[in-house]
C-alpha positions as CSV (number, residue, x, y, z in Angstrom):
1,M,-40.6,44.5,-33.9
2,Q,-43.8,44.6,-35.3
3,K,-43.4,47.2,-37.6
4,D,-39.8,45.1,-39.1
5,T,-42.3,42.1,-39.7
6,K,-44.6,44.0,-41.6
7,I,-41.7,46.0,-43.9
8,Q,-40.1,42.0,-44.2
9,S,-43.3,41.0,-45.4
10,I,-43.7,43.6,-48.1
11,V,-40.1,43.0,-49.6
12,L,-40.5,39.5,-49.6
13,V,-44.0,39.6,-51.8
14,A,-42.4,41.8,-54.2
15,L,-39.2,40.1,-54.6
16,F,-41.2,37.2,-55.2
17,T,-43.3,38.9,-57.2
18,A,-40.3,40.2,-59.3
19,L,-38.9,36.6,-59.2
20,T,-42.0,35.3,-61.3
21,V,-41.9,38.0,-63.7
22,I,-38.3,36.9,-64.0
23,G,-39.0,33.1,-64.0
24,T,-41.9,33.7,-66.5
25,Y,-39.6,36.1,-68.7
26,I,-37.1,32.9,-69.0
27,K,-38.4,30.4,-71.6
28,I,-39.0,28.3,-74.6
29,P,-40.7,28.7,-77.0
30,L,-42.9,25.6,-78.2
31,P,-44.6,25.1,-81.9
32,T,-48.2,25.7,-80.1
33,G,-47.9,28.7,-79.1
34,A,-47.3,28.4,-75.7
35,F,-43.9,28.4,-73.7
36,V,-42.2,26.7,-71.0
37,H,-41.1,28.4,-68.4
38,L,-39.6,29.1,-64.8
39,G,-42.6,31.4,-63.4
40,N,-44.4,27.9,-62.3
41,A,-41.1,27.1,-59.9
42,V,-40.9,30.6,-58.2
43,L,-44.9,30.6,-57.8
44,L,-44.6,27.2,-55.8
45,L,-41.3,28.1,-54.1
46,S,-43.3,31.3,-52.5
47,V,-46.2,29.4,-51.4
48,L,-43.5,27.2,-49.4
49,L,-41.8,29.8,-48.2
50,L,-44.0,32.9,-47.7
51,G,-47.5,31.0,-46.8
52,Y,-50.6,30.9,-49.0
53,V,-51.7,34.2,-49.2
54,K,-48.7,35.7,-49.7
55,G,-47.0,33.2,-52.1
56,S,-50.1,33.1,-54.1
57,L,-50.3,37.0,-54.2
58,A,-46.7,37.3,-55.3
59,G,-47.4,34.7,-57.9
60,G,-50.2,36.2,-59.2
61,L,-48.6,39.7,-59.6
62,G,-45.4,38.1,-61.0
63,F,-47.8,36.4,-63.9
64,F,-50.5,39.7,-64.3
65,I,-47.2,41.9,-65.0
66,F,-45.8,39.5,-66.9
67,D,-49.1,39.5,-69.1
68,L,-49.4,42.8,-69.3
69,M,-45.8,43.9,-70.3
70,N,-46.1,41.0,-73.2
71,G,-49.4,41.6,-74.9
72,Y,-51.2,38.9,-72.6
73,A,-53.7,41.9,-71.4
74,T,-56.5,39.8,-71.4
75,E,-55.6,36.8,-70.1
76,A,-53.7,38.7,-66.9
77,P,-56.9,39.0,-64.3
78,Y,-57.6,34.8,-65.1
79,F,-53.7,34.2,-63.4
80,I,-53.9,35.9,-60.9
81,L,-57.1,33.5,-60.1
82,E,-55.2,30.8,-61.1
83,S,-52.0,31.7,-58.8
84,F,-54.5,31.1,-55.6
85,I,-55.9,28.1,-56.7
86,V,-52.8,26.6,-57.6
87,G,-51.4,27.8,-54.5
88,A,-54.3,26.7,-52.7
89,A,-53.3,22.8,-53.7
90,A,-49.5,23.5,-53.1
91,Y,-50.2,25.2,-49.7
92,G,-53.2,21.9,-48.8
93,A,-50.4,19.5,-50.1
94,F,-48.1,21.5,-47.7
95,V,-50.6,21.0,-45.1
96,L,-50.2,17.2,-45.1
97,F,-46.6,17.4,-44.3
98,K,-47.5,19.5,-41.0
99,K,-45.9,22.8,-42.9
100,H,-42.6,21.4,-42.5
101,P,-41.5,18.9,-44.8
102,T,-38.1,17.3,-44.2
103,K,-37.7,14.8,-46.7
104,L,-36.9,15.2,-50.3
105,Y,-40.3,13.1,-51.7
106,Q,-42.5,15.2,-49.6
107,I,-41.7,18.4,-51.8
108,I,-42.2,16.5,-54.8
109,V,-45.1,15.1,-53.7
110,I,-45.8,18.8,-52.8
111,G,-45.0,19.5,-56.5
112,I,-47.4,16.6,-58.2
113,I,-50.2,17.6,-56.5
114,T,-49.6,21.2,-57.4
115,G,-49.1,20.1,-60.9
116,I,-52.3,18.4,-61.2
117,A,-54.3,21.5,-60.4
118,K,-51.9,24.3,-62.8
119,V,-52.9,21.3,-65.1
120,S,-56.8,20.9,-64.4
121,M,-57.4,24.6,-64.3
122,T,-54.6,25.2,-67.9
123,Q,-57.4,22.3,-69.4
124,I,-60.4,24.3,-67.8
125,K,-59.2,27.5,-69.0
126,N,-58.0,26.4,-72.4
127,T,-62.1,24.0,-72.9
128,V,-63.7,27.5,-71.8
129,M,-61.9,29.9,-74.4
130,N,-62.5,26.8,-77.1
131,L,-66.5,26.8,-75.9
132,I,-66.4,30.8,-76.0
133,A,-65.1,30.9,-79.4
134,G,-67.9,28.5,-80.2
135,A,-66.8,24.7,-80.5
136,D,-69.3,22.0,-78.4
137,F,-68.0,20.8,-75.7
138,G,-66.3,17.4,-77.3
139,P,-64.0,19.4,-79.7
140,A,-63.2,22.3,-77.2
141,F,-62.3,19.1,-74.5
142,V,-59.8,18.0,-77.2
143,G,-58.9,21.1,-79.1
144,A,-57.7,22.1,-75.1
145,A,-56.1,18.7,-74.6
146,A,-54.1,19.3,-77.1
147,K,-52.3,22.1,-75.7
148,L,-51.6,20.3,-72.8
149,P,-47.9,19.4,-73.2
150,A,-46.3,22.9,-72.5
151,T,-48.4,22.7,-68.9
152,L,-47.0,19.3,-68.5
153,I,-43.8,20.0,-69.1
154,N,-43.7,23.1,-67.5
155,V,-45.3,20.6,-64.0
156,T,-42.4,18.9,-64.7
157,L,-39.4,21.1,-64.6
158,T,-41.2,22.9,-61.7
159,V,-40.9,19.5,-59.7
160,V,-37.2,19.5,-60.0
161,I,-36.3,23.0,-59.6
162,V,-38.6,23.2,-56.5
163,A,-36.7,19.9,-55.4
164,V,-33.3,21.3,-55.5
165,V,-33.6,24.6,-54.0
166,Y,-36.3,24.2,-51.7
167,F,-33.8,23.3,-49.1
168,P,-31.4,25.2,-49.1
169,L,-33.1,28.5,-50.2
170,R,-35.3,27.8,-47.1
171,S,-32.0,27.2,-44.9
172,A,-31.0,30.5,-46.3
173,M,-34.1,32.2,-45.4
174,K,-34.0,31.4,-42.1
175,R,-30.3,32.4,-41.4
176,T,-31.2,35.6,-43.3
177,F,-34.5,36.8,-41.3
178,R,-33.6,35.0,-38.1
179,K,-37.3,33.7,-38.4
180,E,-38.9,30.7,-39.1
181,F,-39.8,30.0,-43.0
182,H,-42.5,27.0,-43.4
């Protein structure tokens, strides 16, 4: 039985990794060069359903693979780190509801807290990149903020998608795997 549980965990991490890659491929490009995608929704779902470590790992690996396959190799390591930081915010919010949210508003609150972490990480990353490029802090910060609309759209889309699919997906996973999912 122990071996089956380990295999099941590996398979679920691999599945959510693949879903993160696919979700990130489903994208809408924006004029800023950024794009809106579904990968963040998969990351949040994986943390809520698999737990902090496995869920963050699945999301981070998914973003890493996407970046390697699409010419963003220099950013790939950052997105593994970001997945664990944003995943920690998501899991922390999840713990507020004793790891068992039962109401739609609770999932929305978890999504908003996760979104705040994502927006913060994006602002920090873009500010640091502008500083490395030689900008002073003020212009670096403002320039980074100018890139936030894509992230804000991604966060909003993530909250809506997770609010719609979390409960049915959790229920289906409970029936399929005959174990308690968060």
